DRENGU-365837 format. One record per residue (C-alpha): residue in three letters; x, y, z. Coordinates in steps of 0.5 Angstrom, whole numbers, plus 2048, in hexadecimal, padded with zeros to 3 digits. Layout:
N
alaXYZ;...
***
This chain:
401
arg800800800;ser806805802;leu8098037FB;arg8028057F7;tyr80280B7FB;leu80980D7F9;val80880C7F2;his8028107F2;arg8048167F5;his80A8167F1;phe8068167EA;ser80181B7ED;arg8068207EF;gln80B81F7E9;ser8058207E3;ala7FE81F7E7;leu7FE8187E4;gln7F98137E8;ile7FC80C7E6;arg7F78077E5;gly7F78027EB;phe7FB8067F0;glu7F580B7F1;pro7F480D7F9;ser7ED80A7F9;arg7EF8037F7;pro7EF7FE7FC;ala7F57FB7FF;asn7F67F47FD;ala7FC7F07FF;ser7FB7EA7FB;gly7FB7ED7F4;trp7FC7F47F0;gly7F57F37EC;asp7F37F37E5;ala7F37FA7E4;asp7FA7FC7E6;ile7FE7FE7E0;leu8047F97E3;ala8007F37E3;gln7FD7F57DC;arg8037F67D9;val8097F27DD;pro8067ED7E1;ala80D7E97E1;phe80F7F07E5;val8097EF7EA;glu80A7E87EB;ser8127E87EC;phe8137EF7EF;leu80D7F27F2;glu8097EB7F5;ser8107E87F7;ser8107E47FD;his8167E87FF;lys8137EF7FE;leu80C7ED801;glu8107EB807;arg8157F1808;gly8117F6804;phe8147FB7FF;asn819800800;leu81B8077FC;gly81F8037F6;asp8197FF7F5;ala8148057F5;ala8198087F0;arg8198027EB;val8118017EB;val8118097E9;ala8168087E4;thr8128027E1;ile80B8057E1;glu80F80B7DD;gln8118077D8;leu80A8037D7;val80780A7D7;phe80C80C7D1;asp80B8057CE;phe8048077CE;glu80480E7CB;gly80980A7C5;ser8038057C4;val7FE80B7C3;leu80380F7BF;glu8048097BA;lys7FC8087B9;val7FC80F7B7;tyr80280E7B2;gln7FE8087AF;glu7F780C7AF;gln7FB8127AB;arg7FF80D7A7;lys8058107A9;pro80B80B7A9;leu80F80B7B0;gly81680C7AD;arg8148127A9;ser8158197AB;leu80F81E7AC;ser80F8257AA;arg80C82A7AF;gln8058297AC;gly8058227AC;met8078227B3;glu8028277B5;gln7FD8227B1;leu7FF81C7B5;leu7FF8207BC;glu7F88227BB;ser7F681B7BA;tyr7FA8187BF;met7F781D7C4;ile7F081B7C2;arg7F28147C3;trp7F58157CA;met7F08197CD;ile7EA8157CB;gly7ED80E7CC;asp7EA8087CA;asp7E480A7C6;glu7E68097BF;glu7DF80B7BC;gly7E08127C0;ile7E78137BE;gln7E58127B7;ile7DF8167B7;leu7E381C7BB;ser7E981B7B6;gly7E481C7B0;asn7E08227B3;arg7E38287B5;ser7DD82C7B8;leu7DB8267BC;arg7E28257BE;asp7E282C7C1;ser7DC82B7C4;thr7DD8257C7;ile7E58267CA;pro7E582C7CE;his7EA8317CC;trp7EC82D7C6;asp7EF8337C2;gln7F48347C8;ile7F582D7C9;ala7F882D7C2;ala7FC8337C3;phe7FF8307C9;ala80182A7C5;asn80482E7BF;gly8088327C5;gln80B82B7C7;val80E82B7BF;lys8108327C0;ala8148317C6;leu81882B7C3;asp8198307BD;tyr81C8357C2;lys8208307C5;arg82382E7BF;gln8258357BD;gln8278377C3;ala82A8317C7;pro82C82C7C1;thr8318297C6;leu82C8287CB;ala8278267C6;arg82B8207C3;ala82D81E7CA;glu82581D7CB;ala82581A7C5;ser82081F7C2;ala8258217BD;arg82A81C7B9;pro83181E7B7;gly8318217B0;his82A8247B1;asn82882B7AE;ala82582E7B4;met8218337AF;glu81E82D7AB;ala81882B7AF;arg8188247AE;tyr81581F7B3;ser8168177B4;phe8128137B8;glu8178137BE;asp81681B7BE;ala80E81A7BE;his80F8157C4;gly81381A7C8;ile80E81F7C6;val80881B7C9;gly80C8197CF;gly80D8207D1;ile8058227CF;thr80481C7D5;lys80881F7DA;ser8068267D9;phe7FF8267D7;ala7FC8277DE;ser80082D7DF;phe7FD8307D8;trp7F682E7DB;asp7F78317E1;ser7F48377E0;glu7ED8347DE;cys7EE8307E5;arg7EF8377E8;ser7E983A7E5;met7E58347E7;lys7E78347EE;ala7E683C7EE;ala7DF83B7ED;leu7DE8367F2;val7E283A7F7;glu7DD8407F6;met7D783B7F8;asp7DB8397FE;thr7D883F803;his7DA83B809;his7E183A807;thr7E0832809;gly7E3830802;arg7DB82E800;val7D68307FC;pro7CF82E7FD;leu7CC82A7F7;ser7C782E7F5;lys7CC8347F4;phe7D082F7F0;tyr7CB82D7EB;ser7C88347EB;his7CF8367E8;gly7CF8307E4;leu7C98327E0;asp7CD8387DE;ala7D48357DD;glu7D68337D6;trp7D882C7D8;arg7DA82B7E0;phe7D682A7E6;gly7D18257E3;glu7D281F7E6;ser7CD81B7E9;glu7CC81A7F1;glu7CD8137F0;tyr7D48147EC;leu7D68197F1;arg7D58147F7;glu7D980F7F3;leu7DF8147F2;gly7DF8167F9;ala7DD81D7F8;leu7D781D7FB;asp7D681E803;glu7CF81C806;thr7D181D80D;ser7D082480E;trp7CA827811;arg7CA82C80B;gly7C8827806;lys7CC823801;gln7D28277FF;val7D78267F9;ile7DF8267FC;ile7E382B7F8;pro7EA8277F8;asn7E78207F7;tyr7E38237F1;ile7E88267EE;gln7ED8207EF;ala7E781B7ED;thr7E88177E6;ser7E281B7E3;asn7E68217E3;cys7ED81D7E0;ile7ED8207D9;val7F181A7D6;ser7EF8137D8;ser7F380D7D5;glu7F48067D6;his7F98077DB;tyr7F980E7DE;leu7F58147DE;val7F781B7DE;cys7F381F7E3;cys7F38267E7;val7FA8277EB;asn7F88257F2;asp7FA82C7F7;cys7FB8277FD;asn8018257FA;ala80482C7FB;val80282C802;leu804825804;asp80B827800;asp80C82D805;ile80A82980B;glu80F823809;ser815828808;arg81482C80E;ile813825812;gly81882180F;ala81581A811;ala810816810;ser80C817817;ala80C81D81C;glu80A81F823;pro803824822;arg80782A825;gln80C82981F;ile80682981A;leu80382F81D;ala80983381D;val80A832816;met803833814;gly803839818;asn80783C812;leu80483880C;ser7FF83C80A;ser803843809;his80883E805;ser80483A801;thr80283C7FA;thr7FD8377F9;leu7F883A7FD;glu7F283E7FA;glu7F28437FF;glu7F7845804;his7F484380B;glu7F6842812;leu7F583B814;gln7F183A81A;leu7F583481E;gln7F3835825;gly7ED831827;ser7EA82B823;leu7F082B81E;thr7F582A824;ser7F1825828;gln7F0821821;leu7F8821820;glu7F981F827;met7F4819827;ile7F8817820;ala7FF817824;asp7FC81382A;ala7FA80E826;his80180D823;gly80580E829;gly806815829;gln807816821;val80381881C;pro804814815;leu805819810;his80281480A;gly7FD81180E;arg7F581280C;leu7F4815813;phe7F981B812;ala7F681C80B;gln7EF81C80E;trp7F2822813;leu7F582580D;his7EF825809;tyr7EB82980F;ala7F182E810;phe7F182F808;pro7EA82D806;arg7EB8307FF;glu7F282D7FD;cys7F2827800;pro7ED8217FE;phe7E981D804;pro7ED816804;his7E7811804;lys7E980A806;ala7EC805801;gly7E68027FD;ala7E18077FF;val7E180B7F9;ala7E38097F1;ala7E780D7EC;leu7E380C7E6;thr7E38107E0;pro7DC8127DD;ser7DC80D7D8;glu7DE8087DD;tyr7D880A7E2;gly7D38097DC;glu7CD80C7DB;gly7CA8107E1;tyr7D18147E2;ile7CE81B7E0;ala7C881E7E4;ser7C181F7E0;ala7BE8257DF;glu7B98247E5;asp7BF8227EA;met7C28297E8;
***
């Protein structure tokens, strides 16, 4: 379970990727890694010989083991991108061994982005590829997305012209290559789409910020929650957001039904929900940046250990709000009272120390930073299902809204 958390946190922080099979909501299962896991699907021998070896199950995993798992997943993601790219080459009847012009590369990337973002829906891919107006209305901000992809090509051109030695070292230019001639190999295209995967969440962050700002505006009590009725009233006027059904919100873990105020949408859980992941591929999802990562990073760097006494945490938290750039509005944390007593209760249950990576501290962080840190549900209580995986009923009816 700790290994899964470490891997999930790494990819979440690095590029806002949710690797399938490593979601925090997944139940811990010591007997196997599961069919949905990217490792079990692509390299079952690796799972059997390494992750499920009797030695590892008895002794546990170390940092080197975690690095090996991360490196393996990164290679699998890279291979997956290559297989999608090959499909696009074949569809456009472009030989893999022939260099492409700038126009050819732009055509390739446009088709790649559609396939990458739509996923396994072959019929939908073909329809959108042949219908520009439908594509613009179906994929939010398609023009900006296409411009972002083409910007990766411009970045490659710039590197070739301004830093040819570095470009050759990174295999994005070859000896004897004319930097002024815009020609691109399959390897160049593969490197470009790999860069898109790693940086797309940063590009999409403005959309996530806009969505969060709309929810925060409705959070008049500063609890990190929005009444379901307000959520739906805004959804009626929105282009494509805030329309998930009550049942789907519950499944995603974004619905709080415990308050006397009635049913409420939990802001950070909703922002992080798979319904808002802009890319849903077979092995990973590209989602909104998790603001709580920066909060926890700050705490970890100041504490320098996996656990700490309540007084150490409270001392760090006292200065955190004025230093953190993730907070939507600067505010003084009200640490006295219930937050302090809750932290002390966690420590009492763990020999005087608060584990920084346990569910109880994550829950405490949620109440300290209700708009940044998601509420951590128990493993198995919620599911990271995309709208297509959830099926019919993922969208609220007009009557419900």
